[in-house]
N, C-alpha and C positions, 0 to 999 in steps of 0.2 A: 504495496501498501504506498502514498506518495503523499509525505506533510503534509497540511489545510491549515488553514487562518481559522478555522471554527476545532486545530482539537486541543484539547484542557478549556477546554467552554461548557462539555458535559451532552448528552447526546451518545453518547462513547465511541466521540471519531477517535482514538488512540491508537491509534495499531495494532498489535499483538502478534507479539512473534514468540511463537515455543523454541523453542532451543534443549535439546537434550542434553548438550553441554553443561558442568558444573563452572561457575564465575568463583575465582579465589583468589585475592585479595594477596597485592604483593608485601613481606612484610619488610619492615624499617630496616631488618639487614639488610632483605636482595635487593632489593633498591641501591643501596650501598654497597655492594659487591655487581650489580650492577654499572656502578660512573665510575670501574673495579676499584676501590678506595681498600686497604686489607681489615682485614680480623681487628688485628690491631683500630688502628683510625676506628674501625663502631665502636668496638668495647670501648676507648678514649670520649667517644661522642656522648657514648648512651650513658656510662654515666653522669654528668650535668647536663644531658637533655631530655625532655619532654619524649614521647613518641612522637608526637603531631612537633614535635620543631625536628628530630631523625629526615623523616619522613619530605620536612620542611625541606633540610637540606645538601638532598635528594638531591632532589629536582630542581633543583638553582642549585650545582654542577655542572662541569662538561667531564669525560672522558679526556684524560692526559694525549692516546694517541687522538682524537680526534682531534684537538690544538695544531695538536706535531702538523698536520699532515694540510688541516689550516691552510697554518702558517706559511709553512713551506710552501702553498701553492704559490704564495701567495711572492717568490725570494724566487728570481733563479739559477737551476742546479743544485736546487734543497727538495723537488718531488719526491724525492726517496726518504726522505731522511725519517725520514715514520717512521719504518721499517726497523733502525736499529736500535730502537729502542726494547 
């Protein structure tokens, strides 16, 4: 079904999609690991921050290899430097 302007206004206009899969929320530790932080980095941050703050910090970070690859594209001759990290 397509989205319409009447959705959320009552009258059963909201489409329902049935899915046979269970969706699981990532833990804050998993988010930090996806952002390439070490277990020790997470443990240090977890001692002084709430779980909500840990999610925010992971969301506001950038993977080091991605940043190096972006900067490498701006410097002539350094396009492949991220592979050496």
